[in-house]
C-alpha positions in Angstrom: 76.9 62.0 -60.3 74.7 64.9 -59.2 74.5 66.1 -55.6 70.9 65.0 -55.4 71.8 61.4 -56.4 74.7 61.3 -53.9 72.3 62.5 -51.1 69.7 59.8 -52.0 72.4 57.0 -52.1 73.6 58.1 -48.6 70.1 58.0 -47.2 69.5 54.5 -48.7 72.7 53.2 -47.1 71.7 54.5 -43.7 68.3 52.9 -43.9 69.8 49.6 -45.0 72.2 49.8 -42.0 69.4 50.5 -39.6 67.4 47.6 -41.0 70.3 45.2 -40.5 70.8 46.0 -36.8 68.2 43.5 -35.4 69.6 40.7 -37.6 73.1 41.3 -36.3 72.1 41.6 -32.7 73.6 39.1 -30.3 71.3 36.2 -29.3 69.4 36.4 -26.0 71.9 35.3 -23.2 69.2 33.7 -21.1 67.8 31.8 -24.0 71.2 30.5 -24.9 72.0 29.6 -21.3 68.8 27.6 -20.9 69.2 25.9 -24.3 72.7 24.9 -23.3 71.5 23.6 -19.9 68.8 21.5 -21.7 71.3 20.3 -24.3 73.5 18.9 -21.5 70.5 16.9 -20.2 69.6 15.7 -23.7 73.2 14.6 -24.3 73.5 12.6 -21.1 73.5 8.9 -22.1 71.7 7.8 -19.0 69.2 10.7 -18.6 68.7 12.1 -22.1 65.9 9.6 -23.1 64.0 10.1 -19.9 61.3 12.6 -18.9 60.4 13.2 -22.6 57.3 15.1 -21.8 59.1 17.4 -19.3 61.9 18.1 -21.9 59.3 19.0 -24.5 57.6 21.5 -22.1 61.1 23.0 -21.4 61.8 23.5 -25.1 58.4 25.1 -25.6 59.0 27.4 -22.6 62.4 28.5 -24.0 60.9 29.2 -27.4 58.2 31.3 -25.7 60.9 33.2 -23.8 62.7 33.9 -27.0 59.5 35.4 -28.5 58.3 37.2 -25.4 57.7 40.9 -25.4 59.6 43.1 -22.9 56.5 43.3 -20.5 56.2 39.4 -20.5 59.9 38.6 -20.3 60.3 38.2 -16.5 57.5 35.7 -16.2 58.6 33.9 -19.3 62.2 33.7 -18.0 61.0 32.3 -14.7 58.8 29.7 -16.3 61.5 28.6 -18.8 64.0 28.2 -15.9 61.6 26.2 -13.9 60.6 24.0 -16.8 64.3 23.1 -17.4 64.8 22.4 -13.7 61.7 20.2 -13.7 62.9 18.3 -16.7 66.3 17.6 -15.1 64.7 16.5 -11.8 62.1 14.3 -13.5 64.8 12.6 -15.5 66.9 11.9 -12.4 63.8 10.6 -10.5 62.9 8.3 -13.4 66.5 7.0 -13.5 66.5 6.4 -9.8 63.2 4.5 -9.9 64.5 2.4 -12.8 67.6 1.6 -10.8 65.5 0.8 -7.7 63.3 -1.6 -9.7 66.4 -3.3 -11.1 67.9 -3.8 -7.6 64.6 -5.1 -6.2 64.4 -7.7 -9.0 68.1 -8.7 -8.5 67.4 -9.1 -4.7 64.4 -11.3 -5.4 66.4 -13.5 -7.8 69.2 -13.8 -5.3 66.7 -14.8 -2.5 65.1 -17.4 -4.8 68.4 -18.8 -5.9 69.5 -19.1 -2.3 66.3 -20.9 -1.4 66.7 -23.3 -4.2 70.3 -24.1 -3.2 69.2 -24.7 0.4 66.5 -27.0 -0.8 69.0 -28.9 -2.9 71.3 -29.3 0.1 68.5 -30.5 2.2 67.5 -33.1 -0.4 71.2 -34.3 -0.6 71.3 -34.6 3.2 68.1 -36.5 3.3 69.5 -39.0 0.7 72.7 -39.3 2.7 70.8 -40.1 5.9 68.6 -42.6 4.0 71.6 -44.5 2.7 73.2 -44.3 6.1 70.1 -45.8 7.7 70.0 -48.6 5.1 73.6 -49.4 5.8 73.0 -49.4 9.6 69.9 -51.6 9.2 71.9 -54.2 7.1 74.7 -54.2 9.6 72.3 -54.6 12.5 70.7 -57.6 10.8 74.1 -59.3 10.3 74.8 -58.8 14.0 71.5 -60.2 15.0 71.9 -63.4 12.9 75.4 -63.9 14.3 74.2 -63.6 17.9 71.3 -66.0 17.7 73.2 -68.7 19.7 73.3 -66.5 22.7 70.1 -64.9 23.9 71.7 -62.3 26.1 73.9 -61.0 23.3 70.9 -61.0 20.9 69.0 -58.9 23.4 71.8 -56.4 23.8 72.2 -56.1 20.0 68.4 -55.6 19.5 68.4 -52.9 22.2 71.3 -51.1 20.5 69.5 -51.5 17.1 66.3 -50.0 18.6 68.3 -47.0 19.9 70.1 -46.4 16.6 66.9 -46.7 14.7 65.2 -44.2 16.9 68.0 -41.7 16.5 68.0 -42.3 12.7 64.2 -41.9 12.5 64.5 -38.6 14.4 67.2 -37.4 12.1 65.2 -38.4 9.0 62.1 -36.7 10.4 64.0 -33.5 11.1 65.5 -33.6 7.6 62.1 -34.1 6.0 60.7 -31.2 8.0 63.7 -29.0 7.0 63.1 -29.9 3.3 59.4 -29.1 3.6 60.1 -25.8 5.3 62.5 -24.8 2.5 60.0 -25.9 -0.1 57.3 -23.7 1.6 59.7 -20.7 1.6 60.4 -21.2 -2.1 56.7 -21.6 -3.0 55.8 -18.4 -1.1 58.6 -16.5 -2.9 57.6 -17.8 -6.3 53.8 -17.3 -5.9 54.0 -14.1 -3.7 51.2 -15.7 -1.6 51.1 -17.1 2.0 50.6 -20.8 2.4 47.9 -21.9 4.8 48.7 -23.5 8.2 50.2 -27.0 8.1 50.9 -30.0 10.3 52.8 -33.3 9.9 50.9 -36.6 10.1 53.0 -39.7 9.8 55.1 -39.3 6.6 52.9 -36.6 5.1 52.0 -32.9 5.5 48.5 -31.5 5.9 47.5 -27.9 5.0 44.3 -26.6 6.5 42.1 -23.9 4.8 39.9 -21.9 7.2 36.2 -21.2 6.6 37.1 -17.8 5.1 38.7 -19.6 2.1 35.1 -20.0 0.7 32.3 -17.6 0.3 29.7 -18.2 3.0 27.5 -21.1 2.0 29.1 -21.2 -1.5 31.4 -23.6 -3.2 33.6 -21.0 -4.9 36.9 -19.9 -3.4 37.1 -16.4 -1.9 40.0 -14.0 -2.6 41.9 -15.4 0.4 41.1 -19.0 -0.7 42.4 -18.2 -4.2 45.7 -16.8 -2.8 46.1 -20.0 -0.6 45.4 -22.2 -3.7 48.1 -20.3 -5.7 50.7 -20.8 -3.0 49.7 -24.5 -2.6 50.1 -25.0 -6.4 53.6 -23.6 -6.3 54.5 -25.8 -3.3 53.0 -29.0 -4.8 55.2 -28.4 -7.9 58.2 -28.7 -5.6 57.1 -31.3 -3.1 56.7 -35.0 -4.1 53.9 -37.4 -3.5 50.2 -37.7 -4.0 47.6 -35.0 -3.1 44.3 -35.6 -1.3 41.8 -32.8 -0.9 39.1 -33.1 1.8 36.3 -30.5 2.1 33.4 -29.9 4.5 30.0 -28.4 3.8 26.5 -28.3 5.2 25.7 -31.2 2.9 27.6 -33.7 0.8 26.9 -31.9 -2.4 28.4 -28.6 -1.2 31.4 -30.4 0.3 32.0 -32.2 -3.0 31.7 -28.9 -5.0 34.2 -27.2 -2.6 36.7 -30.0 -3.0 36.3 -29.8 -6.8 36.8 -26.0 -6.8 40.0 -26.3 -4.9 41.2 -29.1 -7.2 40.5 -27.0 -10.2 42.5 -24.1 -8.7 45.5 -26.4 -8.1 45.3 -27.8 -11.6 45.2 -24.2 -13.0 48.2 -23.5 -10.9 50.2 -26.2 -12.7 49.6 -29.3 -10.5 48.9 -32.4 -12.7 45.3 -33.6 -12.2 46.5 -37.2 -12.0 48.2 -36.5 -8.6 45.0 -35.2 -6.9 42.2 -37.1 -5.2 39.1 -35.4 -3.7 36.7 -36.4 -1.0 33.7 -34.8 0.7 33.5 -34.9 4.5 30.3 -35.1 6.6 29.6 -32.2 8.9 29.6 -28.5 8.4 32.7 -26.4 7.9 34.0 -24.3 10.8 35.9 -21.0 10.9 39.1 -22.9 11.5 38.6 -25.6 8.9 36.7 -25.8 5.6 39.1 -27.9 3.6 42.4 -29.8 4.0 45.2 -30.7 1.5 47.3 -33.7 2.4 50.6 -34.3 0.7 52.4 -37.6 1.1 53.5 -40.8 -0.4 
């Protein structure tokens, strides 16, 4: 081999070595660090599938850092670091919100279950008191028949019976009120709406819808009236007995239309139409009373 060929071969080897230097250079340490930080987030079983958009932006920022020129490197490094931090924070925030929603749902379910159990206990207590009252009434009758021969004894027995019956009626009334109160609580939990004001009359319960339940001079329910109807529908699916709707208006036609509108809202809420009767009342509605829903035997 001539000297000229040897010299050319040496120059070629030097050029090849110089060309190979960039390919053999160590990877960018900042890029590797950020990629590893992002990989930890992606590999987390509870966070990796969250904040997908933020993770995509972080990957794009790291790729931009890897390609950035020297003059752009500082800004690109800061942006990539912030994007990775934002992705981590967004994933943790989404995970926390998901856990909070789960806990809220669990709490609502527990409250509803507790309300149902209380209502069941109240119904059982009501039945126990009813049976007890029946037994007491039968025993009192036996004593009365046995004491017919002696007027004074009969009087004493009847007085005792009156006292026992009064106490029992008071207990039964309290039990019914407790059952109704628990049913109202359950209905408001299920519907998420507030029931209108109520009062007890005889053996029934009467709910009063104010004038604001209807649009002024109209038969259609207002927003508040619709909410009250939704809560009443949930309550009537728990409570037993018939339903009577009474409505007032400036004339009989308006009053009848208002009663029908409330009936339709209750039926739409799940109350069987066969349970409901409607009637129009004479006289204009007031701010305190535009309609009433009576529930009872």
